[in-house]
A tleap script that builds the chain and sets N, CA, C and O, in Angstrom:
source leaprc.protein.ff14SB
mol = sequence {
  NMET ARG ARG PRO VAL GLY HIE ASN GLU ARG
  GLY PHE SER LEU GLY GLU VAL LEU VAL ALA
  THR LEU ILE LEU ALA ILE GLY LEU VAL GLY
  ILE THR THR GLY LEU GLN TYR THR THR SER
  GLY VAL GLU VAL GLY LYS GLY GLU THR THR
  ALA ALA PHE LEU ALA GLU GLN ARG LEU GLU
  TRP LEU LYS ALA LEU ALA LEU THR ASN TRP
  GLY SER ALA THR LEU LYS ALA GLY THR THR
  MET GLU GLY TYR GLY SER ILE ALA ASP ALA
  SER LEU TYR ARG ARG VAL THR THR ILE THR
  ASP SER PRO GLY GLY ALA CYS ALA ALA HIE
  CYS LYS LEU VAL GLN VAL THR VAL PHE TYR
  ARG PRO VAL THR GLY ARG GLY GLN LEU ASP
  GLN GLU ARG ARG LEU ASP VAL ILE THR MET
  LEU VAL THR ARG CSER
}
set mol.1.N position { 56.453 121.371 52.718 }
set mol.1.CA position { 57.046 120.097 52.433 }
set mol.1.C position { 56.138 118.990 52.973 }
set mol.1.O position { 55.594 119.071 54.075 }
set mol.2.N position { 56.011 118.023 52.198 }
set mol.2.CA position { 55.123 116.938 52.541 }
set mol.2.C position { 55.890 115.779 53.152 }
set mol.2.O position { 56.961 115.426 52.658 }
set mol.3.N position { 55.364 115.172 54.229 }
set mol.3.CA position { 56.004 114.030 54.888 }
set mol.3.C position { 55.598 112.736 54.210 }
set mol.3.O position { 54.465 112.584 53.753 }
set mol.4.N position { 56.562 111.784 54.150 }
set mol.4.CA position { 56.198 110.488 53.567 }
set mol.4.C position { 55.193 109.763 54.464 }
set mol.4.O position { 55.169 109.953 55.680 }
set mol.5.N position { 54.401 108.963 53.858 }
set mol.5.CA position { 53.383 108.213 54.589 }
set mol.5.C position { 54.084 107.175 55.483 }
set mol.5.O position { 55.019 106.511 55.034 }
set mol.6.N position { 53.639 107.029 56.745 }
set mol.6.CA position { 54.203 106.059 57.684 }
set mol.6.C position { 55.435 106.566 58.414 }
set mol.6.O position { 55.994 105.850 59.245 }
set mol.7.N position { 55.862 107.764 58.127 }
set mol.7.CA position { 57.041 108.319 58.793 }
set mol.7.C position { 56.620 108.919 60.127 }
set mol.7.O position { 55.714 109.751 60.182 }
set mol.8.N position { 57.286 108.490 61.211 }
set mol.8.CA position { 56.930 108.939 62.557 }
set mol.8.C position { 58.104 109.707 63.131 }
set mol.8.O position { 59.197 109.153 63.242 }
set mol.9.N position { 57.916 110.954 63.498 }
set mol.9.CA position { 58.996 111.769 64.052 }
set mol.9.C position { 58.996 111.773 65.572 }
set mol.9.O position { 59.725 112.558 66.178 }
set mol.10.N position { 58.220 110.942 66.188 }
set mol.10.CA position { 58.140 110.897 67.642 }
set mol.10.C position { 59.421 110.264 68.185 }
set mol.10.O position { 59.806 109.187 67.728 }
set mol.11.N position { 60.107 110.917 69.171 }
set mol.11.CA position { 61.314 110.392 69.813 }
set mol.11.C position { 60.980 109.818 71.176 }
set mol.11.O position { 59.830 109.492 71.472 }
set mol.12.N position { 62.009 109.703 71.995 }
set mol.12.CA position { 61.813 109.211 73.355 }
set mol.12.C position { 61.343 110.356 74.239 }
set mol.12.O position { 61.777 111.498 74.088 }
set mol.13.N position { 60.454 110.033 75.158 }
set mol.13.CA position { 60.006 111.062 76.099 }
set mol.13.C position { 61.046 111.210 77.207 }
set mol.13.O position { 61.888 110.331 77.389 }
set mol.14.N position { 60.991 112.292 77.931 }
set mol.14.CA position { 61.918 112.533 79.037 }
set mol.14.C position { 61.813 111.426 80.081 }
set mol.14.O position { 62.826 111.005 80.640 }
set mol.15.N position { 60.622 110.960 80.344 }
set mol.15.CA position { 60.417 109.876 81.316 }
set mol.15.C position { 61.113 108.597 80.893 }
set mol.15.O position { 61.730 107.928 81.722 }
set mol.16.N position { 61.026 108.245 79.614 }
set mol.16.CA position { 61.682 107.038 79.114 }
set mol.16.C position { 63.203 107.136 79.224 }
set mol.16.O position { 63.878 106.168 79.575 }
set mol.17.N position { 63.722 108.311 78.919 }
set mol.17.CA position { 65.176 108.521 79.015 }
set mol.17.C position { 65.629 108.410 80.473 }
set mol.17.O position { 66.669 107.812 80.747 }
set mol.18.N position { 64.870 108.972 81.403 }
set mol.18.CA position { 65.228 108.906 82.822 }
set mol.18.C position { 65.171 107.479 83.349 }
set mol.18.O position { 66.049 107.076 84.112 }
set mol.19.N position { 64.169 106.712 82.967 }
set mol.19.CA position { 64.067 105.310 83.400 }
set mol.19.C position { 65.236 104.505 82.847 }
set mol.19.O position { 65.833 103.712 83.574 }
set mol.20.N position { 65.567 104.691 81.595 }
set mol.20.CA position { 66.706 103.978 80.996 }
set mol.20.C position { 68.007 104.347 81.692 }
set mol.20.O position { 68.844 103.480 81.944 }
set mol.21.N position { 68.183 105.631 82.006 }
set mol.21.CA position { 69.393 106.081 82.713 }
set mol.21.C position { 69.464 105.453 84.100 }
set mol.21.O position { 70.542 105.045 84.533 }
set mol.22.N position { 68.340 105.366 84.805 }
set mol.22.CA position { 68.304 104.759 86.129 }
set mol.22.C position { 68.684 103.283 86.057 }
set mol.22.O position { 69.462 102.804 86.883 }
set mol.23.N position { 68.152 102.573 85.095 }
set mol.23.CA position { 68.483 101.147 84.939 }
set mol.23.C position { 69.963 100.970 84.650 }
set mol.23.O position { 70.594 100.084 85.225 }
set mol.24.N position { 70.527 101.777 83.787 }
set mol.24.CA position { 71.965 101.705 83.492 }
set mol.24.C position { 72.807 102.024 84.721 }
set mol.24.O position { 73.823 101.374 84.965 }
set mol.25.N position { 72.389 103.020 85.494 }
set mol.25.CA position { 73.138 103.399 86.700 }
set mol.25.C position { 73.141 102.264 87.714 }
set mol.25.O position { 74.173 101.985 88.323 }
set mol.26.N position { 71.996 101.604 87.904 }
set mol.26.CA position { 71.928 100.473 88.843 }
set mol.26.C position { 72.845 99.345 88.374 }
set mol.26.O position { 73.547 98.732 89.179 }
set mol.27.N position { 72.836 99.079 87.090 }
set mol.27.CA position { 73.723 98.044 86.543 }
set mol.27.C position { 75.187 98.377 86.736 }
set mol.27.O position { 75.977 97.502 87.090 }
set mol.28.N position { 75.564 99.620 86.512 }
set mol.28.CA position { 76.965 100.028 86.683 }
set mol.28.C position { 77.408 99.956 88.142 }
set mol.28.O position { 78.545 99.581 88.428 }
set mol.29.N position { 76.515 100.312 89.063 }
set mol.29.CA position { 76.848 100.199 90.487 }
set mol.29.C position { 77.086 98.738 90.847 }
set mol.29.O position { 78.024 98.426 91.580 }
set mol.30.N position { 76.251 97.848 90.343 }
set mol.30.CA position { 76.426 96.413 90.590 }
set mol.30.C position { 77.745 95.899 90.048 }
set mol.30.O position { 78.437 95.133 90.719 }
set mol.31.N position { 78.096 96.309 88.851 }
set mol.31.CA position { 79.361 95.885 88.242 }
set mol.31.C position { 80.550 96.422 89.039 }
set mol.31.O position { 81.513 95.694 89.278 }
set mol.32.N position { 80.490 97.677 89.446 }
set mol.32.CA position { 81.583 98.273 90.225 }
set mol.32.C position { 81.767 97.555 91.552 }
set mol.32.O position { 82.898 97.292 91.959 }
set mol.33.N position { 80.673 97.234 92.232 }
set mol.33.CA position { 80.758 96.510 93.495 }
set mol.33.C position { 81.374 95.129 93.278 }
set mol.33.O position { 82.222 94.688 94.054 }
set mol.34.N position { 80.948 94.463 92.233 }
set mol.34.CA position { 81.510 93.151 91.915 }
set mol.34.C position { 82.998 93.217 91.637 }
set mol.34.O position { 83.745 92.332 92.054 }
set mol.35.N position { 83.441 94.250 90.941 }
set mol.35.CA position { 84.874 94.412 90.654 }
set mol.35.C position { 85.670 94.647 91.930 }
set mol.35.O position { 86.794 94.162 92.050 }
set mol.36.N position { 85.103 95.387 92.889 }
set mol.36.CA position { 85.801 95.607 94.156 }
set mol.36.C position { 85.989 94.289 94.901 }
set mol.36.O position { 87.067 94.027 95.436 }
set mol.37.N position { 84.947 93.460 94.939 }
set mol.37.CA position { 85.063 92.157 95.597 }
set mol.37.C position { 86.066 91.266 94.879 }
set mol.37.O position { 86.837 90.548 95.516 }
set mol.38.N position { 86.051 91.314 93.571 }
set mol.38.CA position { 86.985 90.514 92.784 }
set mol.38.C position { 88.421 90.950 93.040 }
set mol.38.O position { 89.297 90.112 93.253 }
set mol.39.N position { 88.662 92.244 93.021 }
set mol.39.CA position { 90.002 92.766 93.280 }
set mol.39.C position { 90.477 92.373 94.662 }
set mol.39.O position { 91.624 91.962 94.836 }
set mol.40.N position { 89.608 92.493 95.639 }
set mol.40.CA position { 89.947 92.119 97.007 }
set mol.40.C position { 90.276 90.629 97.087 }
set mol.40.O position { 91.235 90.242 97.755 }
set mol.41.N position { 89.491 89.797 96.413 }
set mol.41.CA position { 89.738 88.357 96.415 }
set mol.41.C position { 91.064 87.999 95.763 }
set mol.41.O position { 91.770 87.106 96.233 }
set mol.42.N position { 91.398 88.682 94.699 }
set mol.42.CA position { 92.673 88.440 94.024 }
set mol.42.C position { 93.836 88.813 94.953 }
set mol.42.O position { 94.829 88.089 95.032 }
set mol.43.N position { 93.708 89.935 95.646 }
set mol.43.CA position { 94.775 90.365 96.564 }
set mol.43.C position { 94.937 89.396 97.731 }
set mol.43.O position { 96.060 89.107 98.144 }
set mol.44.N position { 93.832 88.895 98.261 }
set mol.44.CA position { 93.904 87.918 99.355 }
set mol.44.C position { 94.590 86.649 98.864 }
set mol.44.O position { 95.448 86.098 99.553 }
set mol.45.N position { 94.215 86.187 97.678 }
set mol.45.CA position { 94.847 85.008 97.096 }
set mol.45.C position { 96.332 85.202 96.849 }
set mol.45.O position { 97.136 84.301 97.085 }
set mol.46.N position { 96.684 86.378 96.378 }
set mol.46.CA position { 98.103 86.697 96.151 }
set mol.46.C position { 98.868 86.680 97.471 }
set mol.46.O position { 99.985 86.169 97.543 }
set mol.47.N position { 98.257 87.244 98.518 }
set mol.47.CA position { 98.898 87.256 99.834 }
set mol.47.C position { 99.105 85.860 100.381 }
set mol.47.O position { 100.167 85.559 100.925 }
set mol.48.N position { 98.096 84.994 100.244 }
set mol.48.CA position { 98.207 83.621 100.734 }
set mol.48.C position { 99.249 82.834 99.951 }
set mol.48.O position { 100.011 82.060 100.530 }
set mol.49.N position { 99.284 83.028 98.654 }
set mol.49.CA position { 100.261 82.332 97.825 }
set mol.49.C position { 101.681 82.755 98.177 }
set mol.49.O position { 102.573 81.914 98.282 }
set mol.50.N position { 101.891 84.046 98.356 }
set mol.50.CA position { 103.220 84.539 98.721 }
set mol.50.C position { 103.618 84.042 100.102 }
set mol.50.O position { 104.770 83.661 100.311 }
set mol.51.N position { 102.686 84.040 101.047 }
set mol.51.CA position { 102.975 83.545 102.396 }
set mol.51.C position { 103.366 82.067 102.352 }
set mol.51.O position { 104.316 81.658 103.019 }
set mol.52.N position { 102.643 81.269 101.572 }
set mol.52.CA position { 102.975 79.845 101.442 }
set mol.52.C position { 104.356 79.670 100.811 }
set mol.52.O position { 105.126 78.807 101.232 }
set mol.53.N position { 104.667 80.476 99.816 }
set mol.53.CA position { 105.991 80.407 99.184 }
set mol.53.C position { 107.089 80.732 100.192 }
set mol.53.O position { 108.104 80.038 100.251 }
set mol.54.N position { 106.888 81.789 100.989 }
set mol.54.CA position { 107.915 82.186 101.959 }
set mol.54.C position { 108.109 81.122 103.040 }
set mol.54.O position { 109.233 80.892 103.485 }
set mol.55.N position { 107.028 80.477 103.462 }
set mol.55.CA position { 107.144 79.404 104.453 }
set mol.55.C position { 107.895 78.215 103.859 }
set mol.55.O position { 108.806 77.678 104.488 }
set mol.56.N position { 107.518 77.808 102.662 }
set mol.56.CA position { 108.191 76.685 102.006 }
set mol.56.C position { 109.656 77.006 101.693 }
set mol.56.O position { 110.518 76.130 101.770 }
set mol.57.N position { 109.928 78.249 101.345 }
set mol.57.CA position { 111.302 78.669 101.076 }
set mol.57.C position { 112.174 78.451 102.306 }
set mol.57.O position { 113.279 77.919 102.202 }
set mol.58.N position { 111.674 78.862 103.476 }
set mol.58.CA position { 112.422 78.692 104.721 }
set mol.58.C position { 112.608 77.209 105.036 }
set mol.58.O position { 113.702 76.788 105.412 }
set mol.59.N position { 111.545 76.416 104.883 }
set mol.59.CA position { 111.643 74.984 105.169 }
set mol.59.C position { 112.640 74.293 104.244 }
set mol.59.O position { 113.425 73.459 104.696 }
set mol.60.N position { 112.619 74.625 102.977 }
set mol.60.CA position { 113.556 74.003 102.037 }
set mol.60.C position { 114.999 74.363 102.378 }
set mol.60.O position { 115.898 73.530 102.260 }
set mol.61.N position { 115.214 75.600 102.798 }
set mol.61.CA position { 116.558 76.020 103.192 }
set mol.61.C position { 117.019 75.233 104.417 }
set mol.61.O position { 118.166 74.790 104.476 }
set mol.62.N position { 116.126 75.058 105.397 }
set mol.62.CA position { 116.479 74.292 106.600 }
set mol.62.C position { 116.693 72.812 106.282 }
set mol.62.O position { 117.576 72.182 106.864 }
set mol.63.N position { 115.907 72.251 105.375 }
set mol.63.CA position { 116.098 70.857 104.968 }
set mol.63.C position { 117.471 70.668 104.324 }
set mol.63.O position { 118.181 69.708 104.624 }
set mol.64.N position { 117.830 71.588 103.443 }
set mol.64.CA position { 119.135 71.497 102.780 }
set mol.64.C position { 120.259 71.609 103.800 }
set mol.64.O position { 121.258 70.896 103.708 }
set mol.65.N position { 120.098 72.505 104.774 }
set mol.65.CA position { 121.103 72.659 105.823 }
set mol.65.C position { 121.197 71.391 106.669 }
set mol.65.O position { 122.296 70.975 107.036 }
set mol.66.N position { 120.065 70.777 106.980 }
set mol.66.CA position { 120.056 69.546 107.779 }
set mol.66.C position { 120.775 68.415 107.062 }
set mol.66.O position { 121.417 67.586 107.707 }
set mol.67.N position { 120.681 68.367 105.749 }
set mol.67.CA position { 121.363 67.323 104.990 }
set mol.67.C position { 122.875 67.491 104.996 }
set mol.67.O position { 123.611 66.504 104.980 }
set mol.68.N position { 123.341 68.734 105.018 }
set mol.68.CA position { 124.785 68.981 104.933 }
set mol.68.C position { 125.443 69.183 106.293 }
set mol.68.O position { 126.616 68.852 106.464 }
set mol.69.N position { 124.692 69.731 107.280 }
set mol.69.CA position { 125.312 70.044 108.573 }
set mol.69.C position { 124.258 69.965 109.685 }
set mol.69.O position { 123.741 70.989 110.132 }
set mol.70.N position { 123.947 68.751 110.121 }
set mol.70.CA position { 122.923 68.540 111.156 }
set mol.70.C position { 123.254 69.292 112.437 }
set mol.70.O position { 122.339 69.698 113.153 }
set mol.71.N position { 124.512 69.489 112.747 }
set mol.71.CA position { 124.917 70.156 113.984 }
set mol.71.C position { 125.003 71.674 113.882 }
set mol.71.O position { 125.485 72.322 114.812 }
set mol.72.N position { 124.551 72.252 112.782 }
set mol.72.CA position { 124.617 73.700 112.582 }
set mol.72.C position { 123.886 74.456 113.691 }
set mol.72.O position { 122.852 74.011 114.189 }
set mol.73.N position { 124.443 75.605 114.066 }
set mol.73.CA position { 123.812 76.447 115.086 }
set mol.73.C position { 122.434 76.922 114.631 }
set mol.73.O position { 121.568 77.189 115.464 }
set mol.74.N position { 122.224 77.030 113.334 }
set mol.74.CA position { 120.934 77.460 112.793 }
set mol.74.C position { 119.840 76.436 113.096 }
set mol.74.O position { 118.666 76.797 113.184 }
set mol.75.N position { 120.210 75.173 113.254 }
set mol.75.CA position { 119.228 74.117 113.514 }
set mol.75.C position { 119.026 73.843 115.007 }
set mol.75.O position { 118.316 72.905 115.370 }
set mol.76.N position { 119.637 74.645 115.866 }
set mol.76.CA position { 119.434 74.471 117.311 }
set mol.76.C position { 118.016 74.872 117.678 }
set mol.76.O position { 117.395 75.694 117.005 }
set mol.77.N position { 117.512 74.283 118.755 }
set mol.77.CA position { 116.156 74.597 119.214 }
set mol.77.C position { 116.054 76.079 119.551 }
set mol.77.O position { 116.970 76.667 120.125 }
set mol.78.N position { 114.919 76.669 119.182 }
set mol.78.CA position { 114.693 78.080 119.469 }
set mol.78.C position { 113.789 78.718 118.429 }
set mol.78.O position { 113.255 78.050 117.544 }
set mol.79.N position { 113.633 80.016 118.560 }
set mol.79.CA position { 112.748 80.767 117.671 }
set mol.79.C position { 113.525 81.886 117.001 }
set mol.79.O position { 114.276 82.615 117.649 }
set mol.80.N position { 113.336 82.010 115.703 }
set mol.80.CA position { 113.950 83.084 114.921 }
set mol.80.C position { 112.841 83.943 114.348 }
set mol.80.O position { 111.892 83.419 113.766 }
set mol.81.N position { 112.946 85.260 114.504 }
set mol.81.CA position { 111.920 86.168 113.984 }
set mol.81.C position { 112.516 87.090 112.932 }
set mol.81.O position { 113.591 87.661 113.118 }
set mol.82.N position { 111.806 87.220 111.838 }
set mol.82.CA position { 112.156 88.163 110.784 }
set mol.82.C position { 110.993 89.144 110.681 }
set mol.82.O position { 109.881 88.754 110.326 }
set mol.83.N position { 111.241 90.396 110.985 }
set mol.83.CA position { 110.178 91.405 111.013 }
set mol.83.C position { 109.794 91.901 109.636 }
set mol.83.O position { 110.426 91.571 108.633 }
set mol.84.N position { 108.733 92.708 109.613 }
set mol.84.CA position { 108.306 93.332 108.360 }
set mol.84.C position { 109.478 94.127 107.777 }
set mol.84.O position { 110.154 94.864 108.495 }
set mol.85.N position { 109.708 93.973 106.492 }
set mol.85.CA position { 110.788 94.697 105.826 }
set mol.85.C position { 112.123 93.978 105.844 }
set mol.85.O position { 113.069 94.439 105.206 }
set mol.86.N position { 112.233 92.859 106.555 }
set mol.86.CA position { 113.520 92.175 106.650 }
set mol.86.C position { 113.655 90.994 105.688 }
set mol.86.O position { 114.753 90.457 105.540 }
set mol.87.N position { 112.589 90.582 105.041 }
set mol.87.CA position { 112.640 89.474 104.087 }
set mol.87.C position { 112.821 90.065 102.685 }
set mol.87.O position { 112.045 90.919 102.255 }
set mol.88.N position { 113.839 89.605 101.992 }
set mol.88.CA position { 114.137 90.131 100.652 }
set mol.88.C position { 112.943 89.973 99.722 }
set mol.88.O position { 112.355 88.894 99.639 }
set mol.89.N position { 112.586 91.035 99.031 }
set mol.89.CA position { 111.486 91.071 98.057 }
set mol.89.C position { 110.119 90.743 98.664 }
set mol.89.O position { 109.189 90.400 97.933 }
set mol.90.N position { 109.987 90.844 99.984 }
set mol.90.CA position { 108.701 90.561 100.641 }
set mol.90.C position { 108.558 91.454 101.876 }
set mol.90.O position { 108.396 90.961 102.992 }
set mol.91.N position { 108.618 92.755 101.667 }
set mol.91.CA position { 108.614 93.691 102.799 }
set mol.91.C position { 107.285 93.733 103.550 }
set mol.91.O position { 107.229 94.233 104.674 }
set mol.92.N position { 106.211 93.215 102.943 }
set mol.92.CA position { 104.899 93.236 103.596 }
set mol.92.C position { 104.626 91.970 104.403 }
set mol.92.O position { 103.492 91.720 104.811 }
set mol.93.N position { 105.667 91.175 104.631 }
set mol.93.CA position { 105.527 89.901 105.339 }
set mol.93.C position { 106.532 89.822 106.479 }
set mol.93.O position { 107.613 90.409 106.416 }
set mol.94.N position { 106.156 89.082 107.524 }
set mol.94.CA position { 107.109 88.744 108.577 }
set mol.94.C position { 107.036 87.246 108.804 }
set mol.94.O position { 106.010 86.617 108.543 }
set mol.95.N position { 108.145 86.672 109.299 }
set mol.95.CA position { 108.233 85.216 109.401 }
set mol.95.C position { 108.823 84.826 110.745 }
set mol.95.O position { 109.787 85.433 111.212 }
set mol.96.N position { 108.233 83.802 111.365 }
set mol.96.CA position { 108.719 83.268 112.641 }
set mol.96.C position { 109.001 81.783 112.428 }
set mol.96.O position { 108.131 81.037 111.978 }
set mol.97.N position { 110.225 81.360 112.755 }
set mol.97.CA position { 110.619 79.965 112.622 }
set mol.97.C position { 110.917 79.413 114.008 }
set mol.97.O position { 111.737 79.966 114.741 }
set mol.98.N position { 110.248 78.319 114.363 }
set mol.98.CA position { 110.461 77.691 115.670 }
set mol.98.C position { 110.940 76.262 115.452 }
set mol.98.O position { 110.312 75.485 114.732 }
set mol.99.N position { 112.070 75.925 116.088 }
set mol.99.CA position { 112.636 74.576 115.987 }
set mol.99.C position { 112.605 73.952 117.378 }
set mol.99.O position { 113.041 74.559 118.356 }
set mol.100.N position { 112.082 72.729 117.450 }
set mol.100.CA position { 112.011 71.992 118.711 }
set mol.100.C position { 112.774 70.695 118.538 }
set mol.100.O position { 112.510 69.939 117.604 }
set mol.101.N position { 113.730 70.426 119.439 }
set mol.101.CA position { 114.489 69.180 119.385 }
set mol.101.C position { 113.644 68.016 119.878 }
set mol.101.O position { 112.854 68.167 120.810 }
set mol.102.N position { 113.807 66.867 119.261 }
set mol.102.CA position { 113.159 65.598 119.614 }
set mol.102.C position { 111.815 65.782 120.312 }
set mol.102.O position { 111.683 65.469 121.495 }
set mol.103.N position { 110.827 66.284 119.595 }
set mol.103.CA position { 109.520 66.515 120.200 }
set mol.103.C position { 108.877 65.219 120.677 }
set mol.103.O position { 108.782 64.249 119.925 }
set mol.104.N position { 108.444 65.211 121.914 }
set mol.104.CA position { 107.786 64.043 122.479 }
set mol.104.C position { 108.722 62.894 122.755 }
set mol.104.O position { 108.272 61.827 123.174 }
set mol.105.N position { 110.003 63.074 122.536 }
set mol.105.CA position { 110.977 62.030 122.805 }
set mol.105.C position { 110.885 60.844 121.859 }
set mol.105.O position { 111.525 59.818 122.089 }
set mol.106.N position { 110.111 60.971 120.818 }
set mol.106.CA position { 109.880 59.852 119.908 }
set mol.106.C position { 111.127 59.446 119.129 }
set mol.106.O position { 111.318 58.266 118.832 }
set mol.107.N position { 111.961 60.401 118.802 }
set mol.107.CA position { 113.117 60.048 117.969 }
set mol.107.C position { 114.424 60.577 118.547 }
set mol.107.O position { 115.396 60.768 117.816 }
set mol.108.N position { 114.449 60.809 119.830 }
set mol.108.CA position { 115.661 61.234 120.554 }
set mol.108.C position { 116.344 62.399 119.850 }
set mol.108.O position { 115.695 63.393 119.523 }
set mol.109.N position { 117.640 62.284 119.617 }
set mol.109.CA position { 118.399 63.406 119.053 }
set mol.109.C position { 118.426 63.389 117.531 }
set mol.109.O position { 119.193 64.131 116.918 }
set mol.110.N position { 117.605 62.559 116.924 }
set mol.110.CA position { 117.666 62.400 115.482 }
set mol.110.C position { 116.579 63.160 114.723 }
set mol.110.O position { 116.501 63.058 113.499 }
set mol.111.N position { 115.747 63.915 115.425 }
set mol.111.CA position { 114.709 64.645 114.699 }
set mol.111.C position { 114.418 66.000 115.345 }
set mol.111.O position { 114.679 66.225 116.527 }
set mol.112.N position { 113.871 66.884 114.528 }
set mol.112.CA position { 113.517 68.232 114.967 }
set mol.112.C position { 112.169 68.596 114.350 }
set mol.112.O position { 111.915 68.324 113.176 }
set mol.113.N position { 111.324 69.208 115.149 }
set mol.113.CA position { 110.053 69.711 114.654 }
set mol.113.C position { 110.260 71.167 114.256 }
set mol.113.O position { 110.746 71.966 115.055 }
set mol.114.N position { 109.896 71.511 113.036 }
set mol.114.CA position { 110.088 72.876 112.538 }
set mol.114.C position { 108.722 73.461 112.171 }
set mol.114.O position { 107.959 72.872 111.406 }
set mol.115.N position { 108.438 74.627 112.735 }
set mol.115.CA position { 107.208 75.341 112.396 }
set mol.115.C position { 107.594 76.710 111.860 }
set mol.115.O position { 108.322 77.464 112.505 }
set mol.116.N position { 107.096 77.019 110.672 }
set mol.116.CA position { 107.322 78.330 110.072 }
set mol.116.C position { 105.955 79.011 109.967 }
set mol.116.O position { 105.019 78.472 109.376 }
set mol.117.N position { 105.862 80.205 110.552 }
set mol.117.CA position { 104.634 80.984 110.508 }
set mol.117.C position { 104.928 82.285 109.772 }
set mol.117.O position { 105.857 83.014 110.117 }
set mol.118.N position { 104.125 82.561 108.758 }
set mol.118.CA position { 104.283 83.790 107.987 }
set mol.118.C position { 103.058 84.667 108.250 }
set mol.118.O position { 101.920 84.215 108.129 }
set mol.119.N position { 103.306 85.913 108.608 }
set mol.119.CA position { 102.247 86.887 108.876 }
set mol.119.C position { 102.244 87.929 107.770 }
set mol.119.O position { 103.293 88.286 107.234 }
set mol.120.N position { 101.052 88.414 107.435 }
set mol.120.CA position { 100.936 89.456 106.418 }
set mol.120.C position { 99.610 90.172 106.580 }
set mol.120.O position { 98.693 89.673 107.232 }
set mol.121.N position { 99.523 91.341 105.980 }
set mol.121.CA position { 98.283 92.126 105.964 }
set mol.121.C position { 97.842 92.276 104.514 }
set mol.121.O position { 98.471 93.009 103.750 }
set mol.122.N position { 96.768 91.590 104.124 }
set mol.122.CA position { 96.321 91.715 102.728 }
set mol.122.C position { 95.759 93.106 102.448 }
set mol.122.O position { 95.252 93.780 103.344 }
set mol.123.N position { 95.858 93.513 101.205 }
set mol.123.CA position { 95.337 94.802 100.776 }
set mol.123.C position { 93.884 94.600 100.368 }
set mol.123.O position { 93.579 93.681 99.609 }
set mol.124.N position { 92.985 95.445 100.862 }
set mol.124.CA position { 91.569 95.336 100.512 }
set mol.124.C position { 91.318 95.967 99.148 }
set mol.124.O position { 92.225 96.547 98.550 }
set mol.125.N position { 90.093 95.855 98.662 }
set mol.125.CA position { 89.711 96.456 97.386 }
set mol.125.C position { 89.841 97.965 97.400 }
set mol.125.O position { 89.958 98.587 96.344 }
set mol.126.N position { 89.822 98.565 98.586 }
set mol.126.CA position { 89.948 100.024 98.701 }
set mol.126.C position { 91.399 100.460 98.883 }
set mol.126.O position { 91.677 101.648 99.046 }
set mol.127.N position { 92.326 99.496 98.856 }
set mol.127.CA position { 93.741 99.829 98.990 }
set mol.127.C position { 94.229 99.937 100.420 }
set mol.127.O position { 95.363 100.360 100.649 }
set mol.128.N position { 93.399 99.565 101.395 }
set mol.128.CA position { 93.801 99.631 102.798 }
set mol.128.C position { 94.375 98.292 103.225 }
set mol.128.O position { 94.027 97.249 102.671 }
set mol.129.N position { 95.264 98.331 104.222 }
set mol.129.CA position { 95.779 97.091 104.781 }
set mol.129.C position { 94.740 96.525 105.740 }
set mol.129.O position { 94.224 97.234 106.604 }
set mol.130.N position { 94.444 95.250 105.578 }
set mol.130.CA position { 93.443 94.579 106.391 }
set mol.130.C position { 94.111 94.001 107.646 }
set mol.130.O position { 95.308 94.194 107.856 }
set mol.131.N position { 93.344 93.300 108.468 }
set mol.131.CA position { 93.877 92.680 109.681 }
set mol.131.C position { 94.959 91.676 109.324 }
set mol.131.O position { 94.921 91.053 108.263 }
set mol.132.N position { 95.923 91.525 110.223 }
set mol.132.CA position { 97.034 90.614 109.979 }
set mol.132.C position { 96.530 89.173 109.886 }
set mol.132.O position { 95.726 88.729 110.706 }
set mol.133.N position { 97.007 88.467 108.894 }
set mol.133.CA position { 96.685 87.052 108.706 }
set mol.133.C position { 97.946 86.237 108.911 }
set mol.133.O position { 99.054 86.773 108.906 }
set mol.134.N position { 97.770 84.938 109.091 }
set mol.134.CA position { 98.926 84.070 109.292 }
set mol.134.C position { 98.757 82.766 108.547 }
set mol.134.O position { 97.644 82.308 108.290 }
set mol.135.N position { 99.897 82.176 108.205 }
set mol.135.CA position { 99.931 80.878 107.570 }
set mol.135.C position { 100.987 80.055 108.287 }
set mol.135.O position { 102.125 80.503 108.426 }
set mol.136.N position { 100.634 78.860 108.746 }
set mol.136.CA position { 101.559 77.984 109.459 }
set mol.136.C position { 101.884 76.765 108.606 }
set mol.136.O position { 100.997 76.172 107.993 }
set mol.137.N position { 103.158 76.398 108.571 }
set mol.137.CA position { 103.601 75.172 107.917 }
set mol.137.C position { 104.510 74.452 108.908 }
set mol.137.O position { 105.443 75.042 109.452 }
set mol.138.N position { 104.228 73.176 109.133 }
set mol.138.CA position { 104.987 72.392 110.119 }
set mol.138.C position { 105.537 71.149 109.416 }
set mol.138.O position { 104.859 70.512 108.610 }
set mol.139.N position { 106.780 70.829 109.747 }
set mol.139.CA position { 107.390 69.619 109.201 }
set mol.139.C position { 108.360 69.025 110.231 }
set mol.139.O position { 108.720 69.676 111.212 }
set mol.140.N position { 108.764 67.801 109.990 }
set mol.140.CA position { 109.720 67.124 110.866 }
set mol.140.C position { 111.002 66.882 110.060 }
set mol.140.O position { 110.960 66.353 108.949 }
set mol.141.N position { 112.134 67.277 110.637 }
set mol.141.CA position { 113.432 67.000 110.041 }
set mol.141.C position { 114.052 65.812 110.758 }
set mol.141.O position { 114.045 65.753 111.987 }
set mol.142.N position { 114.583 64.876 110.003 }
set mol.142.CA position { 115.214 63.693 110.595 }
set mol.142.C position { 116.595 63.551 109.980 }
set mol.142.O position { 116.761 63.635 108.763 }
set mol.143.N position { 117.589 63.333 110.844 }
set mol.143.CA position { 118.956 63.197 110.356 }
set mol.143.C position { 119.160 61.863 109.645 }
set mol.143.O position { 118.537 60.855 109.979 }
set mol.144.N position { 120.026 61.887 108.683 }
set mol.144.CA position { 120.390 60.645 108.011 }
set mol.144.C position { 121.467 59.971 108.842 }
set mol.144.O position { 122.456 60.598 109.221 }
set mol.145.N position { 121.273 58.706 109.121 }
set mol.145.CA position { 122.329 57.999 109.885 }
set mol.145.C position { 122.562 56.622 109.360 }
set mol.145.O position { 123.408 55.897 109.883 }
savepdb mol mol.pdb
quit
């Protein structure tokens, strides 16, 4: 059988295939590493957003209570702790609420300093719990008179 003129049956050499495979492998490792960092960043962001929501949720509840019942026992000076697993739909978070009456004497019995601290452990890209993080939100409650 006669071959057509200009027809080349030469394929890729083993060396060329190995170099191409190496380049693809390096690229895939880079992409995988980038995805791990991205996943970790998304989880950290999710943790911070949830912590901010839980802090604001507590503050809004206390503000509403202050408007309706300034003398409530819940608004007395002191610290309230909610441990891991005790916050509804947020078992990976704990919350500490500290209320101080008339801080600095600036507003006598008409104001309270409220600090809500939310603690959590973000999940890393490998699925492990990382070091505990915290988010603090502070506000001043003033009675209507």
